[in-house]
C-alpha positions as a Markdown table, in Angstrom:
| # | Residue | x | y | z |
|---|---|---|---|---|
| 1 | Met | 44.5 | 40.4 | -39.8 |
| 2 | Lys | 43.7 | 40.7 | -36.2 |
| 3 | Lys | 40.2 | 42.0 | -37.0 |
| 4 | Ala | 39.5 | 39.1 | -39.2 |
| 5 | Asp | 40.7 | 36.7 | -36.5 |
| 6 | Ser | 38.4 | 38.4 | -34.0 |
| 7 | Gln | 35.4 | 38.0 | -36.3 |
| 8 | Glu | 36.2 | 34.4 | -36.9 |
| 9 | Thr | 36.4 | 33.8 | -33.1 |
| 10 | Met | 33.1 | 35.6 | -32.5 |
| 11 | Ala | 31.2 | 33.6 | -35.1 |
| 12 | Pro | 31.5 | 30.2 | -33.3 |
| 13 | Ala | 30.7 | 31.9 | -30.0 |
| 14 | Ala | 27.5 | 33.4 | -31.5 |
| 15 | Glu | 26.5 | 30.0 | -32.9 |
| 16 | Ser | 27.1 | 28.3 | -29.6 |
| 17 | Ser | 25.0 | 30.9 | -27.8 |
| 18 | Lys | 22.1 | 30.4 | -30.3 |
| 19 | Met | 22.4 | 26.6 | -29.8 |
| 20 | Leu | 22.4 | 27.0 | -26.0 |
| 21 | Arg | 19.3 | 29.2 | -26.1 |
| 22 | Ala | 17.6 | 26.8 | -28.4 |
| 23 | Met | 18.4 | 23.9 | -26.1 |
| 24 | Val | 17.2 | 25.8 | -23.0 |
| 25 | Gly | 14.0 | 26.8 | -24.8 |
| 26 | Leu | 13.4 | 23.2 | -25.8 |
| 27 | Gly | 14.0 | 22.0 | -22.3 |
| 28 | Val | 11.5 | 24.4 | -20.9 |
| 29 | Ile | 8.9 | 23.4 | -23.4 |
| 30 | Cys | 9.5 | 19.7 | -22.6 |
| 31 | Ala | 9.3 | 20.3 | -18.9 |
| 32 | Leu | 6.1 | 22.3 | -19.3 |
| 33 | Met | 4.5 | 19.5 | -21.4 |
| 34 | Ile | 5.5 | 16.9 | -18.8 |
| 35 | Val | 3.9 | 19.0 | -16.0 |
| 36 | Leu | 0.7 | 19.6 | -18.1 |
| 37 | Ala | 0.5 | 15.9 | -18.9 |
| 38 | Phe | 0.9 | 15.0 | -15.3 |
| 39 | Glu | -1.8 | 17.4 | -14.1 |
| 40 | Trp | -4.1 | 16.3 | -16.9 |
| 41 | Thr | -3.8 | 12.6 | -16.1 |
| 42 | Lys | -3.6 | 12.9 | -12.3 |
| 43 | Pro | -7.4 | 12.9 | -11.6 |
| 44 | Arg | -7.7 | 9.8 | -13.8 |
| 45 | Ile | -4.8 | 8.1 | -12.0 |
| 46 | Glu | -6.4 | 8.9 | -8.6 |
| 47 | Gln | -9.7 | 7.6 | -9.7 |
| 48 | Asn | -8.2 | 4.3 | -10.9 |
| 49 | Lys | -6.3 | 3.9 | -7.6 |
| 50 | Ala | -9.5 | 4.6 | -5.7 |
| 51 | Ala | -11.4 | 2.0 | -7.8 |
| 52 | Ala | -8.6 | -0.6 | -7.3 |
| 53 | Leu | -8.6 | 0.0 | -3.5 |
| 54 | Glu | -12.4 | -0.4 | -3.4 |
| 55 | Gln | -12.2 | -3.7 | -5.2 |
| 56 | Ala | -9.3 | -4.9 | -3.0 |
| 57 | Ile | -11.2 | -4.1 | 0.2 |
| 58 | Phe | -14.0 | -6.5 | -0.9 |
| 59 | Lys | -11.4 | -9.2 | -1.8 |
| 60 | Val | -9.7 | -9.2 | 1.6 |
| 61 | Ile | -12.8 | -9.5 | 3.7 |
| 62 | Pro | -14.8 | -12.7 | 2.9 |
| 63 | Gly | -18.6 | -12.3 | 2.9 |
| 64 | Met | -18.5 | -8.5 | 2.9 |
| 65 | Val | -21.3 | -6.7 | 1.0 |
| 66 | Ser | -20.9 | -3.1 | 2.4 |
| 67 | Lys | -18.3 | -0.9 | 4.1 |
| 68 | Gln | -17.7 | 2.1 | 6.2 |
| 69 | Thr | -14.5 | 4.1 | 6.3 |
| 70 | Phe | -13.1 | 5.0 | 9.7 |
| 71 | Leu | -10.6 | 7.8 | 10.5 |
| 72 | Leu | -7.9 | 7.5 | 13.1 |
| 73 | Thr | -7.9 | 10.7 | 15.3 |
| 74 | Pro | -4.7 | 12.0 | 17.0 |
| 75 | Asp | -5.7 | 10.4 | 20.2 |
| 76 | Asn | -5.9 | 7.0 | 18.5 |
| 77 | Thr | -9.7 | 6.9 | 18.4 |
| 78 | Leu | -11.6 | 5.5 | 15.4 |
| 79 | Val | -14.5 | 7.7 | 14.1 |
| 80 | Pro | -16.6 | 7.4 | 11.0 |
| 81 | Ala | -15.0 | 9.4 | 8.3 |
| 82 | Gly | -16.8 | 12.1 | 6.4 |
| 83 | Ala | -17.4 | 12.2 | 2.7 |
| 84 | Asn | -14.0 | 13.8 | 2.0 |
| 85 | Val | -11.1 | 12.2 | 3.7 |
| 86 | Asp | -7.7 | 13.8 | 3.7 |
| 87 | Lys | -5.5 | 11.6 | 1.6 |
| 88 | Asn | -2.8 | 11.8 | 4.3 |
| 89 | Ala | -5.2 | 10.6 | 7.0 |
| 90 | Glu | -4.9 | 7.1 | 8.4 |
| 91 | Val | -8.0 | 5.1 | 7.8 |
| 92 | Val | -9.3 | 1.6 | 8.0 |
| 93 | Tyr | -12.3 | 0.1 | 6.3 |
| 94 | Ala | -14.9 | -1.9 | 8.2 |
| 95 | Gly | -16.7 | -4.5 | 6.1 |
| 96 | Tyr | -20.2 | -5.8 | 6.9 |
| 97 | Asp | -22.1 | -8.9 | 5.7 |
| 98 | Lys | -25.6 | -8.9 | 4.2 |
| 99 | Glu | -27.1 | -8.9 | 7.7 |
| 100 | Gly | -25.1 | -5.9 | 8.7 |
| 101 | Lys | -22.7 | -7.8 | 11.0 |
| 102 | Leu | -19.0 | -6.8 | 11.1 |
| 103 | Ala | -17.2 | -9.3 | 8.8 |
| 104 | Gly | -13.8 | -7.8 | 9.2 |
| 105 | Ile | -11.6 | -4.7 | 8.9 |
| 106 | Ala | -9.3 | -3.9 | 6.0 |
| 107 | Val | -6.0 | -2.2 | 6.8 |
| 108 | Glu | -3.4 | -0.7 | 4.5 |
| 109 | Ala | 0.3 | -1.2 | 5.3 |
| 110 | Ser | 3.6 | -0.5 | 3.6 |
| 111 | Gly | 7.3 | -1.1 | 3.8 |
| 112 | Leu | 10.5 | -1.5 | 1.8 |
| 113 | Gly | 10.7 | -4.5 | -0.5 |
| 114 | Phe | 13.6 | -5.7 | -2.7 |
| 115 | Ala | 13.1 | -3.0 | -5.4 |
| 116 | Asp | 11.0 | -0.3 | -3.8 |
| 117 | Val | 8.2 | 0.4 | -1.4 |
| 118 | Leu | 5.5 | -2.3 | -1.1 |
| 119 | Arg | 1.9 | -1.3 | -0.4 |
| 120 | Val | -0.5 | -4.0 | 0.7 |
| 121 | Leu | -4.0 | -4.4 | 2.1 |
| 122 | Tyr | -5.0 | -7.1 | 4.5 |
| 123 | Gly | -8.3 | -8.1 | 6.1 |
| 124 | Tyr | -8.6 | -8.7 | 9.9 |
| 125 | Asn | -11.4 | -10.6 | 11.6 |
| 126 | Pro | -11.6 | -9.5 | 15.3 |
| 127 | Glu | -13.7 | -12.5 | 16.3 |
| 128 | Thr | -11.2 | -15.1 | 15.1 |
| 129 | Glu | -8.2 | -12.8 | 15.7 |
| 130 | Lys | -6.8 | -13.8 | 12.3 |
| 131 | Ile | -5.9 | -12.2 | 9.0 |
| 132 | Val | -8.4 | -13.5 | 6.5 |
| 133 | Gly | -7.3 | -11.8 | 3.3 |
| 134 | Phe | -4.3 | -10.2 | 1.6 |
| 135 | Phe | -3.8 | -8.0 | -1.6 |
| 136 | Val | -0.8 | -6.2 | -3.0 |
| 137 | Leu | -1.8 | -2.7 | -3.9 |
| 138 | Glu | 1.6 | -1.5 | -5.2 |
| 139 | Ser | 4.8 | -3.3 | -6.1 |
| 140 | Lys | 7.8 | -3.0 | -8.3 |
| 141 | Glu | 9.3 | -6.3 | -7.4 |
| 142 | Thr | 11.2 | -8.3 | -10.0 |
| 143 | Pro | 8.9 | -9.9 | -12.6 |
| 144 | Gly | 8.9 | -13.7 | -12.3 |
| 145 | Leu | 10.5 | -13.6 | -8.9 |
| 146 | Gly | 9.5 | -11.0 | -6.4 |
| 147 | Asp | 6.1 | -10.4 | -8.0 |
| 148 | Lys | 5.2 | -13.9 | -6.8 |
| 149 | Ile | 4.0 | -12.2 | -3.6 |
| 150 | Glu | 1.0 | -11.1 | -5.7 |
| 151 | Lys | 0.4 | -14.3 | -7.7 |
| 152 | Asp | 1.7 | -17.4 | -5.9 |
| 153 | Pro | -1.3 | -19.4 | -4.6 |
| 154 | Gln | 0.7 | -21.1 | -1.9 |
| 155 | Phe | 2.0 | -17.8 | -0.6 |
| 156 | Leu | -1.4 | -16.1 | -0.7 |
| 157 | Ala | -2.8 | -19.1 | 1.2 |
| 158 | Asn | -0.8 | -17.9 | 4.2 |
| 159 | Phe | -3.3 | -15.1 | 4.7 |
| 160 | Ala | -6.5 | -17.1 | 4.7 |
| 161 | Gly | -6.1 | -17.6 | 8.4 |
| 162 | Leu | -2.9 | -16.1 | 9.7 |
| 163 | Asp | -3.0 | -16.0 | 13.5 |
| 164 | Val | -2.6 | -12.5 | 15.1 |
| 165 | Ala | -4.2 | -13.2 | 18.5 |
| 166 | Leu | -3.5 | -11.0 | 21.5 |
| 167 | Lys | -2.2 | -11.9 | 24.9 |
| 168 | Glu | -4.5 | -11.6 | 27.9 |
| 169 | Asp | -3.3 | -8.0 | 28.3 |
| 170 | Lys | -5.1 | -7.2 | 24.9 |
| 171 | Val | -2.2 | -4.9 | 23.9 |
| 172 | Thr | 0.5 | -7.3 | 22.7 |
| 173 | Leu | 0.4 | -10.1 | 20.1 |
| 174 | Lys | 1.0 | -13.6 | 21.4 |
| 175 | Asn | 3.1 | -14.4 | 18.4 |
| 176 | Pro | 3.9 | -11.6 | 15.9 |
| 177 | Pro | 3.8 | -12.9 | 12.3 |
| 178 | Val | 7.1 | -13.9 | 10.7 |
| 179 | Thr | 8.2 | -15.2 | 7.4 |
| 180 | Val | 10.0 | -18.6 | 7.5 |
| 181 | Lys | 11.9 | -20.5 | 4.8 |
| 182 | Ala | 9.7 | -22.1 | 2.2 |
| 183 | Gly | 8.2 | -25.3 | 3.4 |
| 184 | Met | 9.2 | -24.7 | 7.0 |
| 185 | Lys | 5.9 | -23.3 | 8.3 |
| 186 | Thr | 4.7 | -25.2 | 11.4 |
| 187 | Asn | 2.8 | -22.6 | 13.3 |
| 188 | Pro | -0.4 | -20.6 | 12.4 |
| 189 | Trp | 1.4 | -17.2 | 12.8 |
| 190 | Glu | 4.2 | -18.1 | 10.4 |
| 191 | Ile | 4.3 | -17.1 | 6.7 |
| 192 | Asp | 5.6 | -19.7 | 4.4 |
| 193 | Gly | 8.2 | -17.9 | 2.2 |
| 194 | Ile | 8.8 | -18.1 | -1.5 |
| 195 | Thr | 11.8 | -19.9 | -3.0 |
| 196 | Gly | 13.6 | -17.5 | -5.2 |
| 197 | Ala | 11.8 | -14.5 | -3.7 |
| 198 | Thr | 13.2 | -14.6 | -0.2 |
| 199 | Ile | 13.7 | -10.9 | 0.2 |
| 200 | Ser | 10.2 | -10.0 | -1.1 |
| 201 | Ser | 8.4 | -12.6 | 1.0 |
| 202 | Arg | 10.3 | -11.6 | 4.1 |
| 203 | Ala | 9.5 | -8.0 | 3.4 |
| 204 | Ile | 5.8 | -8.9 | 3.5 |
| 205 | Gly | 6.3 | -10.7 | 6.8 |
| 206 | Ala | 7.9 | -7.6 | 8.2 |
| 207 | Ile | 5.2 | -5.3 | 7.0 |
| 208 | Ile | 2.4 | -7.5 | 8.4 |
| 209 | Asn | 4.3 | -7.9 | 11.7 |
| 210 | Ser | 4.7 | -4.1 | 12.1 |
| 211 | Ser | 1.2 | -3.2 | 11.1 |
| 212 | Thr | -0.6 | -5.9 | 13.1 |
| 213 | Thr | 1.5 | -5.1 | 16.2 |
| 214 | Arg | 0.2 | -1.5 | 16.0 |
| 215 | Trp | -3.3 | -2.0 | 14.6 |
| 216 | Val | -4.7 | -5.2 | 16.1 |
| 217 | Pro | -4.9 | -3.9 | 19.7 |
| 218 | Met | -6.7 | -0.7 | 18.6 |
| 219 | Leu | -9.2 | -2.6 | 16.4 |
| 220 | Gln | -9.9 | -5.0 | 19.3 |
| 221 | Gln | -10.4 | -2.3 | 21.8 |
| 222 | Gln | -12.8 | -0.3 | 19.5 |
| 223 | Gln | -15.0 | -3.1 | 18.2 |
| 224 | Ala | -18.1 | -1.4 | 19.5 |
| 225 | Thr | -17.5 | 1.6 | 17.3 |
| 226 | Leu | -16.8 | -0.5 | 14.3 |
| 227 | Arg | -19.9 | -2.6 | 14.8 |
| 228 | Asn | -22.4 | 0.1 | 15.4 |
| 229 | Thr | -22.4 | 2.4 | 12.4 |
| 230 | Thr | -24.3 | 3.2 | 9.2 |
| 231 | Thr | -22.7 | 1.4 | 6.3 |
| 232 | Asn | -22.5 | 2.3 | 2.6 |
């Protein structure tokens, strides 16, 4: 009797072991398929991102017909980038008009939005000392609300001439950009927010504030380098 009981106890254990091995094997296969799919699609994803960035650069710098990529060195000097730029390197894109004159500089910036990290691109004109264009590169903000930062004409109009002028010391912004309540904009450095998307529009203001505070002085100081280069 005891032997029979033992055999009955072992049978379910054996079945459980087989099921566990099958589940583990299935999990390994699924994981392998996910990794293979990621590796297979990664080059295409990177190509699509590069193409989207290229188009965005031309959108944020009015009158631009050619560009040159510049790499920021460890000593905060801008130099023309080579053919292959490290994806982790900090770069800016100088845009030139049909006569070869510097039309503006495109700068990437990022920060935390309502749902996730926001990546944006803005165009800066060193002559007028204004932001002259804006484009959202990556966003997971709430559809119909937060994503208005990408679509709302009134919000996007903020970046057709946002003042980011420097003080006489040429190292500090006179008035760092800031998002204000919708309809309350009275100064050229203010960003008119979006009703119903307060957090997202304020996040954009914070991103632009932080980025211009850092980049605008460097771009102003190194205009000679940005102007005198071979474009592509």
